[in-house]
N, C-alpha and C positions, 0 to 999 in steps of 0.2 A: 467342254474344256479341252484346249489343245495341250498335248504333251510335247515339251521341248527338251531335246537332249543337248546339253552343253558339253563339248569335248575340249578340254583345256590341256595345252601341251607344256605348260610351265610347272616346274616343281615348287616354285615360290607360292605361298599361300596369300590370298587377297592381293594379288599383283594386278598390274594394269589390265591384262587380258581378262582376268576373272571379273574385275570391276566393270569393264566395258561390256562383257557378255551379259552380266546381270542387269546393267542399265538398258541394254538393247531389249531384253525380255520385258522389262517394266514399261517400255515405250509402245509395245504392241497394243493393238486394239482388242485382242482376244483374251479371254480368261485363260490362264495357262498353269500347268504344273511343270516345274523345272527339275529335271534330273541332271546331275553333274558327274562327269567322269574325268579324272585327272590321268592322262595317258601314262605318265611315268609310274603311276601306282599299279598299272596292269603289268602282267607278265607277257611281253611280246618278244618273241624270238626272231632273229634274222632269218629270212627266207633261205632255205637250203638249195633251192633250185632243183629239187628232185622231181618235180612235175607230178608227184603222186596225186595232188588235188585235181589234176586234169582228167583223171580216170572217172567215168560216170559212176556216181554213187559213193565216191571216196571223198573224205575230208582231208584237210592238211594234217599230216601226222605229227606235227610239233606238239600238239596238246597243250597249248598255252591259252591265253584269254582272248584270242582273235574272235572266236565265234560268240563269246559273251558280249563283246563289243558289237558284233554284227546283229545279234538279237536285240540289243538296245536301240540300234539305229532303225531296225525294222519296226519296232514298237512305237517309235516316235512319230509325231506328226510333222515335226520340223527339227532341223539340226543347226546348231551354231558351233563353228570351229574357231578356236582362238589359239594363236601361237606367237611367241616372241621371235624377233629376229636375233639370231646369234651368228656372228661372223658372216654377215651378208646373206644368210639363208635362214629358213625356219628351224626351230629346235629339232635336233636329230631324231627324236622319237617319231616325228611326223614322217620322216623318210623311211624309218623302219616299218611304219604302218603302210605307207605307200608301196613299199616293196612286196607287201602281201596281197596286192591287188589281184594277182593270179588266182589265189584261193578265193577271194571275195567275188571274183567275176561270175561265178555260178549263181550268185545271189543278185545279179543285175536286175532281174525283174522285180525283186523285192525292194530294191533301192531306187529304181528308175523314177525320176521326176519328183522325188521327195525334196521339199524346199530346204534350202541351206543358205546361210550367210556366213561370211568369213571375216574374222577380225585379226589383223596383224598389229604388232606393236614393235616399235624400234626406238632406240634412245636418241638418235640423231637423224634429222631429216637428210635425205640424199645418201644415207647409209643403209637403206632398206634392201639393197641387192636384189636377188631373185626370189625373195621370201613369198610375195603374193602370188607370183606365177606358179611356184611349187605347190602352194596350198590349194590354189584353184584347180590345178591339174589333179592333185590327189582326190579332191571332192568329185570332180567331173568324171574321173576314170572309173569310179564305182557307181556312177549313174545319178549322183545328187544334182539337183537343179539349183545352181548358184544364182540367187536372186540379187545379191549385192555383196560387195567386199570393199574393205578399206584398210589402209595402213594408218595407224594412229601413232603419234610421237609422244614419248615420255620415258625418261630413263629411270626415274625413281618411282617406287610403288605408290600409286595413287595420283601421280602427276599427270597421267594421260587425260583424265577428265577435266583437268584445270586448264589445258591448252585451249586457246580461243578457237571456237568452232567445233570442238570435239563433241560436246553434248548434243547439239543439233544433228551432227552427222551420225552418231551412234544411234540416235533415236530414229533416224531414217532407215538404218539397217534393221532395227527392230520391227518397224512397220512393214518393211519389204519382205520379211520372212513369210508372212501369209498374205502379202499384198502384191503390189505391182512390181515387176522386175525392172531394174534399170537397164539402160543400154551401155555399150562400151564407152569408156571415157576417151578423151583425146589422147592419141598415141597408143591406145590399146588395140590388140587384135579384136576384130569385130565378132569372132567366133568364140574365143575362150577368155578374152580380156587380158591375156598376158601382155606385158610391155617389153618382152624380149623379141628381138628380130635377128635373123641371119640374112646376109646379103651375098648369095652364091654367084650372082651375076650383076653387072652394072644395071642400075635402075630396077632391080628386082629384089623383093624382100620375101622371106618365108618365116612364118611363126614356127619355132622349134617345138612348141608344145602340141599344137593341133594340126600343123601343116598348111594353115591358111596362106595363100599367096597374094602378093600385092605388087603392082607396078608403081614406080616412082616417076612422076612426070614433072618437069620444071615448066611452069606456066606463068608468064609475066613476072618472072623473078621470084616466084613462090613455088614451094614443093607440094605437089598434089598426090595423094595416095589413091590409087584405084584398086579395089579389092576384087579378087576372083570369087568363085563359089566358096561356100563355107568350108572350113578346115576339115580334112577327111578322116580324122582319127577319133574324135570324142562323141560322135553320134551313136545312137542306139545300135543300129545295124553294124556300124564299124566296130564298136566294142564287142558285140556278140561274135562277129566274124573273127576278130583277132584272138580273143581269149577263149572262145568256145569252139572254134574250128581250127584256125591256123596253129595255135600252140599245141592242142591235142594231136594234130597231124604230125607236128615235129617230134612230139614225144613218141608216137608210134614209129616214125621213121628211125629214131634212135634205136628202138628195139630191134628193128630189122637190120640196122647197120652196126650194131654194137661190136661184133667181132672185127669188122673192118676198121672201125675207129679206134679200137683198143690197140691195134698194131701201131697206129700213129701216136697214141697217148703213151704207150709203153716206152717209147724212145726217151721220154722226159721224166720217167718215173723216179729214178734214183739220182737225179741231178740236184746239187745243193744240199744244204743242211738246214733243217727246220729248227727254229729257235723257240723255246717256250720259257716263261719266267720260272725261276726256281722258287719253291715254297719252303 
């Protein structure tokens, strides 16, 4: 029996994301046990940027529910992440979790290759913004293998499964969790599936998520994308190097340069007045 961990980012009970997640589980061909975590129910603190978690043998000092969640991910055979789109991006709790990737990076070997599918929900088509790109980046940055992902439309709770084509598509996601991985869709980065692109030079595009490069060629009045090597940021070796080598080296460098940098910082120490709400 497969153990599936469902991570739900919405506070709303029995909302579209939760319904779609459960529908995806029931569509799989494996017997399964579903465990559910509602992210807003966890205590997740903002990252302090202290870099304490980069010291070998040390954990994040915040003492919240981050490692509880990590243990549940490690124990699962597959993970389904669901988030609504709020103001053109995923629910804020997902970014809070994503910011803690530095602490989770030491668990990369525990997470690497664990199958995952991602469900986004939005009220209006074409108002999805960067939601799916952010969710896929969050999952890939901790080593999960995103097998499929899709944005579903439905503003009212329960409406998303009634939209034409929604049920067949969510069932595809459910089958993909422990089945065949889909390829990038039209317009998506072939490495990370983001649909965001930067254009730093004429006829050149760069994926801001994974760094995939592409050349744009006009051919017979049509636009042709020619892709370079896979994006350099989200592979196993690249993640290990960034989070387990480069960042710890920068933390050590700060220790060596602390007095020098304090002279710079002290110039700004007493400027301005900090405001706090009165109780």
